[in-house]
C-alpha positions in Angstrom: 15.8 -1.9 18.7 12.3 -3.8 19.2 10.0 -3.2 16.4 6.2 -4.5 15.5 5.4 -5.2 12.0 1.9 -5.2 11.4 0.3 -5.7 8.2 3.3 -8.7 8.4 1.6 -10.4 5.7 1.0 -8.5 3.3 3.0 -7.5 -0.1 4.8 -4.7 2.0 5.1 -6.4 5.0 6.7 -9.6 4.1 9.5 -6.8 2.6 9.1 -4.9 5.7 10.1 -8.3 8.3 13.0 -9.5 6.5 15.0 -5.7 5.5 14.6 -4.8 9.6 15.6 -9.1 10.4 18.6 -8.2 8.0 19.4 -5.4 9.9 19.6 -6.5 13.2 16.2 -5.7 14.5 14.7 -7.7 17.1 10.5 -8.2 15.4 7.3 -9.1 16.6 4.9 -9.7 13.6 1.1 -9.3 14.3 -0.8 -12.3 12.2 -4.7 -13.0 12.3 -4.5 -17.3 12.9 -1.7 -19.2 13.4 -1.4 -20.7 10.3 0.4 -17.1 8.6 3.1 -18.1 10.7 4.8 -20.4 8.2 5.3 -16.8 5.7 8.3 -16.2 8.2 11.5 -17.0 8.9 13.7 -16.1 11.9 11.3 -13.6 13.4 11.7 -13.3 17.3 8.3 -13.4 18.2 4.4 -13.9 17.3 1.0 -12.1 18.3 -2.2 -13.9 17.2 -5.1 -11.4 17.1 -7.3 -9.2 14.8 -6.6 -5.4 14.7 -10.5 -5.1 14.6 -11.0 -5.8 18.2 -9.6 -4.1 20.7 -9.5 -7.0 23.2 -7.5 -9.6 21.2 -4.8 -6.9 21.0 -4.1 -6.2 24.4 -0.6 -6.6 25.1 0.6 -6.2 21.8 3.0 -3.8 22.1 4.6 -4.4 25.6 8.5 -3.9 25.6 8.1 -2.6 21.7 10.0 0.5 20.7 9.0 1.2 17.5 5.8 0.2 15.6 5.3 0.1 11.7 1.3 -0.6 10.3 1.1 -1.1 7.1 -3.1 -2.1 7.8 -5.2 -1.5 5.5 -7.7 -2.9 2.9 -7.9 -2.3 -0.7 -11.7 -4.0 -1.2 -14.1 -4.5 1.9 -14.9 -7.5 2.4 -16.2 -9.9 5.0 -18.3 -7.6 6.5 -15.4 -4.8 7.3 -15.3 -1.5 6.1 -12.0 1.2 5.3 -13.3 2.8 8.8 -13.6 -0.1 10.6 -9.8 -1.5 9.1 -7.6 1.6 8.4 -9.2 4.0 10.5 -10.6 1.7 13.6 -8.3 -1.2 13.4 -5.0 1.4 13.3 -6.5 3.8 16.3 -7.0 0.3 18.2 -3.4 -0.3 18.1 -1.9 3.2 18.7 -4.1 3.3 21.9 -1.6 0.0 22.4 1.5 1.9 21.7 0.3 4.7 23.8 -0.5 3.1 26.8 2.8 1.1 26.6 5.0 4.4 25.8 6.1 2.9 22.3 8.8 5.9 20.8 7.3 5.8 17.1 4.7 4.5 15.2 5.0 5.0 11.5 1.4 4.3 9.0 1.7 3.4 5.2 -1.2 5.7 3.6 -0.6 6.5 -0.1 0.0 9.3 -2.1 -1.8 12.1 -2.2 -4.6 10.6 0.6 -4.5 14.2 2.5 -5.5 15.9 -1.1 -8.6 12.9 -2.0 -10.2 13.1 1.6 -13.3 12.4 -0.6 -12.9 8.8 -1.8 -13.9 6.2 0.7 -10.7 4.7 1.4 -8.5 7.7 2.0 -11.5 9.1 4.1 -10.7 6.5 6.8 -6.9 6.4 5.8 -6.6 10.5 6.3 -8.6 10.0 9.6 -6.3 7.9 11.0 -3.1 10.1 10.0 -5.2 13.2 11.7 -4.9 10.8 14.9 -2.1 9.9 14.7 -0.6 13.3 14.5 -2.3 14.6 17.4 -1.6 11.4 19.7 2.1 13.5 21.0 3.8 9.9 19.5 6.9 10.6 17.6 5.0 9.6 13.9 5.9 8.9 10.4 3.6 9.0 8.0 4.5 7.7 4.7 2.6 7.8 1.0 3.9 5.1 -1.6 3.0 6.2 -5.3 1.3 2.5 -5.4 3.6 -0.6 -5.8 4.1 -2.8 -8.3 2.1 -5.6 -7.4 -0.6 -2.7 -7.7 0.7 -2.6 -11.6 -0.5 -6.3 -12.6 -3.7 -4.5 -13.5 -2.3 -3.3 -16.6 -0.4 -6.6 -17.3 -3.6 -8.6 -17.1 -4.9 -6.2 -19.6 -1.3 -6.4 -22.1 -2.1 -10.3 -22.0 -5.5 -9.7 -24.3 -3.3 -7.4 -26.9 -4.8 -4.4 -25.6 -4.4 -1.8 -22.7 -7.6 0.7 -22.4 -6.5 4.6 -20.9 -8.3 7.5 -20.1 -7.2 10.4 -21.6 -4.4 10.7 -23.6 -2.1 9.0 -21.6 0.5 11.4 -20.1 -0.1 11.7 -17.0 2.9 10.1 -15.2 3.6 8.0 -11.7 6.6 6.2 -10.4 5.3 3.0 -8.5 7.6 1.6 -6.4 9.0 -1.8 -5.5 8.2 -3.3 -2.0 11.9 -4.3 -1.6 12.4 -0.8 -2.3 9.7 0.8 -0.2 11.0 -1.5 2.7 14.4 0.0 2.3 12.7 3.6 2.7 10.4 3.0 5.5 13.1 1.4 8.0 15.5 4.9 6.7 13.2 7.1 7.6 11.8 6.1 11.0 15.8 6.4 12.3 15.8 9.6 10.4 13.0 11.0 12.1 11.5 12.4 9.1 7.6 13.1 9.6 6.1 12.9 6.5 7.2 12.0 2.5 5.4 11.0 0.0 7.4 7.9 -1.7 8.2 6.5 -5.4 10.3 4.4 -7.4 13.0 4.9 -9.6 11.1 5.2 -13.2 8.8 8.3 -13.8 6.7 6.8 -16.6 4.2 7.5 -18.3 0.9 6.0 -18.6 1.1 5.4 -22.1 4.8 4.4 -21.8 3.8 1.8 -18.6 1.3 0.2 -21.3 3.9 -0.4 -23.7 5.9 -1.9 -20.9 3.1 -4.3 -20.1 2.7 -5.2 -23.9 6.0 -5.6 -24.7 6.6 -8.0 -21.5 3.8 -10.4 -23.5 5.4 -10.1 -26.6 2.7 -7.8 -28.4 2.4 -4.8 -30.5 1.5 -1.5 -29.0 -2.1 -1.8 -28.9 -3.6 1.3 -26.4 -7.3 2.3 -26.5 -7.9 5.5 -24.9 -11.1 6.5 -24.3 -12.3 10.0 -23.7 -12.2 10.9 -19.5 -15.8 11.5 -19.8 -16.2 7.7 -19.6 -14.4 7.8 -16.9 -15.9 10.3 -15.1 -19.5 8.7 -15.9 -17.9 5.5 -14.4 -17.3 6.9 -11.1 -20.5 8.9 -10.8 -22.8 5.7 -11.8 -20.7 3.2 -9.3 -21.3 6.0 -6.5 -25.3 6.2 -7.4 -26.0 2.9 -7.8 -23.8 0.5 -6.3 -22.6 0.4 -2.3 -18.9 1.9 -1.2 -18.2 -2.4 -1.0 -18.1 -2.5 -5.1 -17.1 1.6 -5.9 -14.5 1.9 -3.2 -11.5 0.1 -5.0 -12.6 1.1 -8.2 -13.3 5.0 -7.3 -9.7 5.0 -6.1 -8.4 3.0 -9.1 -10.2 6.0 -11.7 -9.2 8.7 -9.7 -5.7 7.8 -9.1 -5.4 7.8 -13.4 -6.5 11.1 -13.7 -3.6 12.6 -11.6 0.2 13.1 -12.3 0.7 10.8 -9.3 5.0 11.9 -9.0 6.7 11.0 -5.7 10.4 11.5 -4.0 12.0 8.2 -6.2 13.9 5.7 -4.7 15.4 2.2 -5.0 17.1 0.2 -7.8 14.3 -1.8 -8.9 13.2 -1.3 -12.5 9.3 -1.8 -13.8 10.2 -3.8 -16.8 12.3 -6.2 -15.0 9.3 -6.7 -12.5 7.0 -7.2 -15.6 9.0 -9.8 -17.5 9.6 -11.4 -13.9 5.1 -12.5 -13.6 5.4 -12.7 -17.4 7.6 -15.5 -16.8 5.7 -16.7 -14.1 2.5 -16.7 -15.2 3.7 -18.7 -18.4 4.9 -21.0 -16.2 1.9 -21.9 -14.5 
């Protein structure tokens, strides 16, 4: 099978490329500039183009069987909006895939995206999901429950000796390591799964997550619970007085923190091990 990985330079994308190569796939990666080629070893083909510029990606899906796209931004920068990248960029890629009669297209959204369309980031992601589902191509939409790398925010707070949480900290989540998610991505497209929420093996309360972060820094358990109205006020204030470039990622994070986010558990990597590794790495700098 010949596959294209778009978003290959990102956290998940790099794991996905390695997983595909380990299983014997022929892999083409999309990169924005030639210097990014150094991030990869033993890939079969490199395509240089800008996902937001349709003319620059013409021919990207020539002789490709499956497309994997984790294209998306957390923070809007360089004049690019969520709608420019998460929606239009993926839409441009889908048009190429349809033109070249690609067999299947996998897209990585995020957990509860279909229920949180009012958030700027999901407005764009779910608009593309709708287009993908209506395109006629075999599709696979995966909704991961946060990456281990996203949990570094807790680790950074814990470094100061305190972790702040909204509410009582009893809401649960099960983030997943990129290595484990990459395996799931390949398994699910092979199985023909159309849509699934995916998480890691550890289902933790926010309090438990905070304790793991503090423990990794060998700090005493000091968790400060803020009343939930402060979270709601922050969202309202930012939406009222700032642009989506500022409030988009914060709104996403604060909204997610007020929900139970439990997805189907997969993988073997444990968050505690990840935190310990990251702390050693940071101390070594």
